N, C-alpha and C positions, 0 to 999 in steps of 0.2 A: 631429535626434535630439540629446537630451539629451548635455550634457558630463559627465555623474555615473556613468559605469561603474565598478562596483566596489561594496564593502558596502553597505548600507542600513540603515536603521534598524528592529532587531526585539529584541521585549521579551518574553520566557517564549514563543515560538514565534509570537507574536500581531504583525502588521504595525500600527506606528504613524506618525507624522506624518498625512499629508492626500491625499485623494482628487482625483481630478482638478479643475480650478478650476469651479464653478458657472457659469452664464449666461455673460455677455458677456466676453471676455477684457480685462484690462487695456490700453490703449496705451501702454504703457513698455517701452523695448527694454531694462529689466534683467531683465525675465520671460522663461523660457526657454519655447519652443512644446511643444518633448516633455514637459515636466512640466508644463505646465499641460493636457495631453491625457491623462499619464497617472498624473498623481498625483507627491507630491514624499515621499519616504522616507526622506532625507536626514538627517543627523544635525545640524541647522542649529537656531536658535532659529525661533521662528514667523515674525520679524521678515523672515528670508531666504527663507521658503517660497516657491517656484518661479523664485527669483531665478537666473541664468544664475552659472556658477562665477566668471568673472571680475569679476561685476559684486560678488558677497559682496566678492570680494579688495579690491575699488575701494574700497568703501564702509567695509572695517575699516582700510583705511590711512589712512582719515581719522580714526581711532577710538584707534590703535594707540599705547600708552603708552611713557614714554623710559626701558625699562630692556630690556635685551636677556639673552638666557638661554646659556650654553653649558657644553657637558659633554663630558670627553674620552672619546674613545672610542679606546683602544689595545688593548684586549680585547674588541672587539665586545659594547660593555653592552646589556643587554636593557631597561634602564630608558630610553632615549631614546625610543622611542615615548610613556612616559607623560608623559616631560617634555615634550615637542612636544603633546601633547593639551592638559595644564595650561599649557602657555604661549599656545595659542592660547584657552583660556577667559579670561584675565587680559588679551588683546591683548598681549602684550609684541610690543616691537618688531620683535624677529628671533630664531631658535633659532640657533648656531653649534656645529657639530658640530666638535672637534677629536681630530685622528688619521685614523683610517680611514674614509673616503669613504661605508660601506657600512654600514647601519643595521637594525635588526628595526623595520619600520613597522606592525607586529601594534598593538601597543600604543596608536598614533597615533589609530586608530580613523576615518581618512580626515582629521582633520585638518590634516594636512601639506599639503595641496591648497590651505587657506586663511592657512597660516601660512609667511610668509618664511625659508627653512633654508637658511643657508649652509655651506659647506665652509673648513675651515682646517687645511693639513697637521700643525701644530704649532700650539704656545704660541705660540712667538715671531711668527708670524703672527697671532694672533688677538691678542696684544697690541700689534703695530703697529697694526691694526684700531681698536683701543682709543683707542691715542693720539692717531690722523689724526680719531677721531668726538669727542674730547672726552670720553669715557667713564672714570669708574671703574671699577676694577675689584674688584669683593667677591669675594673666595674664600671658601668655605662649605666647614669641615669641622672635627672635633672635635679639636683640637690646642691644646696648651699655650698662654697668650697670646692664645688667641682670645679675641676681645668677644662678649659674650653677646648673641643676635640679640635678645631680648626687653629688651635694656637701649640699644641705640643706634637711631637714624634714619637707614635706607639713603640713600645719596644718589641723589637724583631721576633723575638722567642717571648710567647707570651698566650694567656688565655684571655678573650673578651668574653666577659659577663653581664646577661642581660637577666630583667627581671621580668615579670610577668605584666601582661595588659593590667592597668589600673593601677595595684601595691605596687606595680614596682621593684627594685630589689629588696631582697630580706635584708635585717639588719645585720645580720653575719657576714653576707657577700660584702657591704658596704664596709663594715668595720675592718676585713682581714685583708682589702683589694690593696694589692702595692699604691694604685693609683686610680682615683675615679674622675670619669671623664663625663661632659654632656654636650649634649647637639645644641649648636645657637636656633634658638624660632623666634620667629618675628611676629609670630599670627596670633589669635587668640586662644588656641587651644593650648592645655597645660599640657599636653605631654605628644606624642607620635606614637604610631603603631609599632609594637615589639619589633616585628618583622621588618620595616622600612628601618627602624633603628639598626639593626644589626646589620641591614644593608649597606648603610651610611656609614658604619664604622668600618666595616671588611674592608669597603672600598677605599677608606681613608688608609688603613693599613697596607693594601695594595699601591696605593700612590706613593707610601714610603718607601717600600722595600721589594715590591714584585720587579722580577726583569721582565720590563714589558714587550720583549723581544722574542719571550717565549708563550706569549698569548695567541690564542688559535685565529 
């Protein structure tokens, strides 16, 4: 039985992915017999086709980057799924959810199965974790005094902290951060979606620090 229950890859009503493995099976215990038999319709890159979930996670653990992502969840923010999905795409070390434990996984598109996700009851707990792990705390918020993301180099070892849609970052997050950065905007809206903001800042870290030769 494959360990991949739940949503599969579908686009415009047509199945994507790969069908049953053709020919002799590979002699490698990373492969899942049920996926080899039935095909692999999961939302994974081709490198991981037919692999068991735990084998994918183990391999990702050798590739993860030095940045973490944290998002506050005091009002059940619906952006968290998007943040988790993007963090997986950029191989973040981990995602940290601060506040409410429950979050809407729909936007994650089952990438939370492959991404380390941790919970912290409050910002103090997250800050303790960052201190113990030697991580700079980078708060992202469009507030007076924030440095423009476009003009700074993000710390290599850091946790990128995002607030909720609407209220933005909590006072504790802003006051305790190593630095606060903002994203340049040129239109009429006061702020952008927290999920979008997280993607922009994560990609800025990638541009600064990632080995692009290792990208799929």
